[in-house]
C-alpha positions, 0 to 999 in steps of 0.5 A: 501499499501506497499512501497518497496525498497528491489531491492533499499536496495539490489543495494546500499549494493552492489554498498556499497560492491564495493566503501569498495572494491575500497577506497582505489585502488593505481593509476599507473603513470609508462607507463606501460603495468600492470599499464594500464590493472590495470588503466583500470581495475580501470577505468569500475570498477568506470564506474560500481560504477557509473552504479550503483548509477544511479539504485538505483536513478530510483529503489526509482524513481520507486516506488515513481511514484507507490506511486504518482499514487495511492496517488493523486486524478485522473485528473478532479476531485475536490475531 
Protein backbone atom coordinates (compact mmCIF):
# COMPACT_ATOMS: atom_id res chain seq x y z
CA UNK A 1 0.00 0.00 0.00
CA UNK A 2 1.23 3.45 -0.87
CA UNK A 3 -0.03 6.51 0.90
CA UNK A 4 -1.31 8.92 -1.76
CA UNK A 5 -1.56 12.50 -0.58
CA UNK A 6 -1.42 14.08 -4.05
CA UNK A 7 -4.92 15.57 -3.77
CA UNK A 8 -4.21 17.01 -0.32
CA UNK A 9 -0.88 18.42 -1.48
CA UNK A 10 -2.53 20.07 -4.49
CA UNK A 11 -5.17 21.61 -2.23
CA UNK A 12 -2.50 22.88 0.18
CA UNK A 13 -0.56 24.41 -2.72
CA UNK A 14 -3.74 26.15 -3.92
CA UNK A 15 -4.36 27.35 -0.35
CA UNK A 16 -0.78 28.61 0.03
CA UNK A 17 -0.96 30.57 -3.22
CA UNK A 18 -4.28 32.15 -2.23
CA UNK A 19 -2.96 33.00 1.24
CA UNK A 20 0.08 34.67 -0.26
CA UNK A 21 -2.10 36.67 -2.64
CA UNK A 22 -4.46 37.85 0.10
CA UNK A 23 -1.81 38.50 2.76
CA UNK A 24 -1.43 42.23 3.37
CA UNK A 25 -4.72 43.16 1.73
CA UNK A 26 -5.89 46.48 3.07
CA UNK A 27 -9.36 46.63 4.58
CA UNK A 28 -11.14 49.80 3.53
CA UNK A 29 -13.06 51.30 6.42
CA UNK A 30 -14.88 54.01 4.46
CA UNK A 31 -18.64 53.63 3.91
CA UNK A 32 -18.39 53.78 0.11
CA UNK A 33 -19.79 51.46 -2.51
CA UNK A 34 -16.28 50.57 -3.68
CA UNK A 35 -15.18 49.79 -0.10
CA UNK A 36 -18.19 47.51 0.42
CA UNK A 37 -17.48 45.75 -2.88
CA UNK A 38 -13.80 45.20 -2.08
CA UNK A 39 -14.49 44.13 1.51
CA UNK A 40 -17.18 41.74 0.27
CA UNK A 41 -14.67 40.23 -2.13
CA UNK A 42 -12.14 39.88 0.70
CA UNK A 43 -14.79 38.21 2.86
CA UNK A 44 -15.59 35.67 0.12
CA UNK A 45 -11.89 35.00 -0.37
CA UNK A 46 -11.38 34.36 3.35
CA UNK A 47 -14.32 31.97 3.32
CA UNK A 48 -12.80 30.13 0.34
CA UNK A 49 -9.47 29.88 2.18
CA UNK A 50 -11.24 28.29 5.12
CA UNK A 51 -12.97 25.88 2.74
CA UNK A 52 -9.64 24.90 1.16
CA UNK A 53 -8.11 24.25 4.58
CA UNK A 54 -11.08 22.06 5.52
CA UNK A 55 -10.90 20.23 2.19
CA UNK A 56 -7.20 19.45 2.72
CA UNK A 57 -8.04 18.12 6.17
CA UNK A 58 -10.78 15.88 4.78
CA UNK A 59 -8.49 14.59 2.02
CA UNK A 60 -5.87 13.67 4.63
CA UNK A 61 -8.49 12.01 6.84
CA UNK A 62 -9.73 9.98 3.84
CA UNK A 63 -6.22 8.64 3.36
CA UNK A 64 -5.93 7.97 7.11
CA UNK A 65 -9.16 5.95 7.10
CA UNK A 66 -8.02 3.93 4.08
CA UNK A 67 -4.74 3.24 5.87
CA UNK A 68 -6.45 2.23 9.12
CA UNK A 69 -8.83 -0.16 7.33
CA UNK A 70 -5.85 -1.96 5.82
CA UNK A 71 -3.73 -1.76 8.96
CA UNK A 72 -6.29 -2.89 11.57
CA UNK A 73 -7.05 -6.61 11.88
CA UNK A 74 -10.67 -7.62 11.28
CA UNK A 75 -12.96 -7.24 14.32
CA UNK A 76 -13.30 -10.40 16.40
CA UNK A 77 -9.86 -11.70 15.45
CA UNK A 78 -7.20 -12.20 18.11
CA UNK A 79 -4.42 -12.01 15.51
